[in-house]
N, C-alpha and C positions, 0 to 999 in steps of 0.2 A: 799292315802298319798304318796305311792311310785310313782304313776303317776305324782303327783304334783311336787315332788322333781326332777323327771326325766325331766319334762317340764321346770322347773326353770334352771336346768343344761344346757339343750339345748338352752334356751334363752341366758344364759350367754356366751356360746361358740359361738353361731351365732353372737351375738352383738359384741363380742371382735374382731372376724375376719372380720365382715362386715364393721368396721370402715376403714380398709385398702383395702378392695376389693369390688368393685361394684357387681361382680359376686356372692360372698358370701351373699351380701345384698339381691340380687335377690332370692337366695335360701331361705334366712330367710323369705322373704315376702311370697313366695309360701308355705313354711312350716306353716306360720301363717294362710294363706288363706285356706288351706286344713285341717290342724290339729286343729287350733283355740284353743290352750290350755287355754287361759284366760277364756273360757266359762265353763269349767268343773273342774278347779282347786279348791282345798279345800278353798284356801284363796281368798278374794276379792281383785283382782289386777286391778280393773277397773280404779282406780285413776292413775295408771301408764300409761294409754293410750298406751298399748303395740302394738295394730294394727297400730295406728298412728305413733309410733316410727319405726315400721318395714317399713312402707311406706316412712317415711322421710329418713331413712338410705339407701333406695334403689333409689327412684325416684330423689331426689335432687342431690346426687353424680353422677347419671347417666346423668342427664342434664348437670351438670358442666363439665363432661368429654366428652360431645358431643355424647352421645348415644340417639339420637332423633329417634322417629319413622320415618323411611325413607325406602320406598320400592316401587317398581313398580310391585310387584308380584300380579297376579289376586286375590289371597286370600286377600291381603292387601286392594286392591281397593274395593272389595266386603264388607269387614268389615267396611270401612269408609262409604260406601253407606248405609249399614245396620244401622249404628249408626245414620245417618242423618234421615232415615226413622223412627227410634225409637224416636228421638228427636221431629220430626214434629208431630207424632201421639200423643205423650204425651202432648205437648204444646196445641194441638188443641182439646183434649178431656178431660183429667182429670189429676190431680196431683196424682202421684203414690200412690197406696192404702196401701200396706203392705210391706212385706219383700223386694221385688224386686223394686228398684227405678231406675230412669234414671241416677242418680249419681253413683249407683253401676255399671250399665252397662258401663258408661263412664270410671270409674276407672279400671274395668277389661280389657277393650279394650286398654287403655293407657298402662297398665302393660304388657299385652301380646306383644304389639308392641315394647316396650322397651326391654322386655326379648328376643325377636327374634333377636335384634341387638347384644345382649351379647353372644349369642350362636354361637361361631366361630370355633368349632372343635368337633370331635366325643366325646371327653372327657367331654366337657361342656354340650353337649346334654345329655350324659349318666348321668352326675351328677344331672341335673335337674329332669330327669325321676326317678332316684333313690329316691330323696327327696320326690317327689310328690307321688309316688306309696307306698313307705315305710311308709309315714305318715298315709295314709288311711288304709293300710294293718295292721298297728299296732293296730289301733282302732278296726277294724273289727275282727282281730284275737283274741284279748283278750275276746271279747264277744263270738266268735265262739268256742274257746277252752273251755270257761267257760260253755257254753250250752252243749258241747259234754261231758265234765267230769260230769256235773250235770245231764245229761240225760233229759234236758229240751228243750223246743222249744222257739224260738224267735218270733213266730207268734203272732201278735197283741200286742206286747210289744212296748211301746213308746220309740223308740231309736232316739235320736237327737244328732248328733255329727258332729264336723268339719263343712264342707260346705254343709252338707245334713240334711234335716229337719226331716226325719223319717226313719224307718227301710227299707222300700222299696227303698227309694233313696240311702241309704247307701249300700244296696245289689246291686243295679244297678251300683253304683260307684265302688264297689268292683269288679263286673264282668268286667267292662271296664278296670280295671288295671291288670287282670289276665295275659294276654299275654304280657303286658308291664313289669310286674314283671318277667316273664319268660325270656324276652329279656334282662333285666338288669343282670340276672344271666348268661345268655349266653355270654354277652359282657364282663364279667370279664375275661373270657378266662383262659389261663394257666399262665398269668403273663409275657409272652414273647412277646406279640404283642404291637404295638405302641398305641393301643386304651385302654390298661389297665391302669387305674390311678396309679400314682406313689405310693400312700399309700397302694396299694394292691400287691406290689412287693414281699413281704414275703409270702411264701407258706402257712405257718401255719395260718397267719391272713386271707389270702385269703380263705382258706377252712372254717374257722369259719364264715366269712361273708356270704359265699355261703349257709352254713347250716342255718344261721339265716334267710336269704332271702327265702330259701325253706320252713322254718317253717312258715313265714308270708304268703307265697303263699298258703300253705295247709290250714292255718287258715282262709284265705279269702274264699276259696272254702267251708270250713265247715260253715262259717258264712252265705254264700249265701244259702246253703242247710238248715241250721237251721232256717233261716228267712222265708222259704217257700214262697218266693216272686216269683209269677208266671211269671211276665214279665222279671225278672232278669234271672230265670232259662231258659226260652225260648230263650232270647237273647244270653245267654252264649253258649247254644247248637249251635245256628246258627253261632255265632262267631267262635266256634271250627271248624265247617265245613269249613268256609271261610279260617281260618288259616291253616287247613290241606291241602286244595286244593292249597294253595300258596307255600307249601313246595316242595322241589325238590324230596324228597323220599316219595311221597304220599302213595304208596301201603303199605310201612312198617308202616307208622303212622296209616293208616286206619285199618290195621290188628290189631295193638295194641289197637286202640279204640274199635274195635269189640270184642276183648277179654275182655276188661274192662267192656263193656256194658253187655256181657254175664254173667260175674261174678255178676254185680249189679242185673241183672234180677234173677239170681239163688239165690242170698242171700235174695233179696227182699228189699223193702224200707218200712219205717213206714207207716201204713195205713193213718194216719193223713196227711202226706206229699203227698202221691199219690192222695188222694181225693182232696187236695188243688190244685194240678197241673191239674188233669183231669177235674176239675170243670170249667176251662177256656175254655174247648171245649164242654161243655154241651149244650143241646138245650136251646133256648132262655128262655123258661118258667122255666127251672131248674137252671138258673144262680143265683149265690148268689148276694146280694145287691151290693157288691163291683164291680163285673164284669158287672152287669146289669146297673149300674149307669154311667159307662164311656161313652157309646154311647150317653146318655142323655146330659152329659157335653159337648161332642164334637159337638153335634147338636146345642147347644146354642152358641158355638164358631163360627159356620158357620153362624148363624143368626146375630151375632154381626158384622161379616165381611160384610154381605149383607147390613146392615143399616149404618155401619161405614167402608166404603171401605179402609180408611187409618188407621183404627185401633182405639181402645178405649184408648190406652196408655199403657206404660210399667207398669205391675203389677196391672192393673185396671180391669181385668176380674172379680174378686170377687165383686168389687164395682158395676158392671153392672149386675151381675148374677141374682139377684132377679127380675129385670125388664124384663128379658127374660125367666124366669123359668115358664113353663106352667104346672108343676106338682103340683102346690099348696104347694110347700115347702116339697115335699115328701122326698127329699134327703138332706134337711136342707137349711140353708141360707148362702149366701156369700161363696159358695163352690169354690173349685179349679177346674181347667179345666182337671187336671190329664193327661196331654200330653204336651211334649215339643213343638211338631209341631203345635198342635191346639192352644197353647198359643201364638205362633208367629202369627198365622192367625188372632186370635181375637184382639190381642193387637197392632200389627203393620199393620194389614190389608193386602190387596193383594200385594202392593209393597214390604212390609217387608217379606211376605211369599215367594214371588218369589226370593228375594235376599237370603233368608235363604236356599232355595233349591239349588240355584246356588252356594252358599258358600259350601254346603256339596258336591256337584258334583265337584267343583274345588279342594277340598281337596282330593277326591278320584283320580282325574286325576293326580294331583301332585304326590301322593304316587305311582301311577302306573308308572309315568315317572321316579321317583327315583329308583323304583325297576327294571325297564327295563334297566336303565343305569348301575346299580350295578350288575345285573345278568351277564353282559359281562365279568366282571373282578373279581367277588367274589372269584373264585378259586385261583387267583394269588395275590389278594390284600386284606389285613385284613380290610382296611378301607371300601372298597366296600362291603365286607361281612357284616360289621357292618350295612351299609345302607340297604342291602338286608333284613336282619333279622328285622331291625327296621321298614321298610316299611310294611313287613308282619304283624308284631304285631300291627302297627297303623291301618291298614285296618281292622283287626279283631276287634280292640277296637272301631273304628268308626261304624262298623256294629252293634256291641252290643249297642252302644248309640242310633243309629237310630231306631233299633227294640225296645229296652227297653224304649227309650225316648218317644215312642208312647203311653206309659201307665203311665209315671211319668214325672213331670215337672223338667227338668234339662237344659233347653235352656240357662239359664243365670248362670249356675254353673261354678265355677272357673275351674274345671277339663276339662269341655267341651271346653272352649276357650283355655285352655293350649294346647290342641291337635292341634288347628289351628296354634299356634305359633311354635310348634315343627315341624310341616309339612313344614312351610315356611323356617325355619332355616335349616333343613336337606337338602332341595332342594338347597338353596343358598350355603351352605358349600360344598355339594357334587359337585356342578358345578365348584367350585374353586379347586377341587382336581386334582392331577397330571394326573391320568389316564383319567379322563373325558376331561380335557383340551387337552391332547395329541390326544385323539380319535376324537375330534371335530375340530382339526386344519386342514386346507386345505393341501393337499399333496404338498410337495415341488417340484419345477420345476427342471428338470435335469440340471446340470451345462453345460454351453456352452463350447465346446471344440474349 
């Protein structure tokens, strides 16, 4: 009941301000895309067509005010080529089978390209990350704290919320947001920098917001732990290593992590959780059905690509699965591929898979470029320190997605594509900053005497 009232209140606030601001309308759209309150509210609000209203309030005013998708960035070009490959594979093979459709992919691509145009400052980038991470963190934290207080596990519990279809997906989504949540807290600063939003100028309110965000961050980690999601736990650890290595004070952070790890080992972890995690590294004959089934699903994706080099079509893996299953239905019928990357291979074929890999590489390269430029000025410029910390968080998050996405289907998830938009925007906005322009300007010629 309280969640429903909270959701209605947020809808009213967003809708009121979205009428006069395309940026707020964009935040409202992403809040709906990730939070999706209409799916779990107590009351049936389907007749209000709230997602359609959110899209209308965002896309139409954006076009009217000239915020068209327009960029020459390599990521933009790869995204357009990716969509063309998706469209061709779907037209030539099948009509999308279940949840993921070509219209969904077209919508999410259009939205991220328009969103990228609206992000024109550190504050606007920070605001979008805040809404996206806090929306998912709120959902995860409520379950995480509930399981912690009740002493229960979230393993094998059917959890479907927001833009994630099950508990494993939600856990991976939460893991992706961990370092972005930490960045949001860092970027608030002390209220004296130009990157701090105006509404956080008052110290008392700023402290309360930080405490709330820390509570959501801790709740997210608790949720990942309580879900006993092996892929999410593994990817979060690897993401932590990447994030640590990117920090300027590596030794201090590594020492702190070592102390935390020693405490965890000394205290111990629940036997159920340790068995669940270590089972991922068991011998082939000792793997549980969940771990054993994944190579089977992936091999089917490879065979689909061999017989359909241009893919079977967006969302069509399940429709083709039974025809390629040589186990006699041992793992069931019309099963999922259980991998973001193999789903691209099967559904978009070799051209789409190559474009997907190039898209991930281009994102990393862009983040490294942003980080490299920011590193030169981060000690003297608050704005470049902002980009330095954000690029570190983004690379950790992308690493978590790539590792965890190998075990769960999130290739077409809203949050995954949002990271592409943020990467393009931060690269563009940083390039227009005073420090970067000054450093790239050619040296002036000495005056003639």
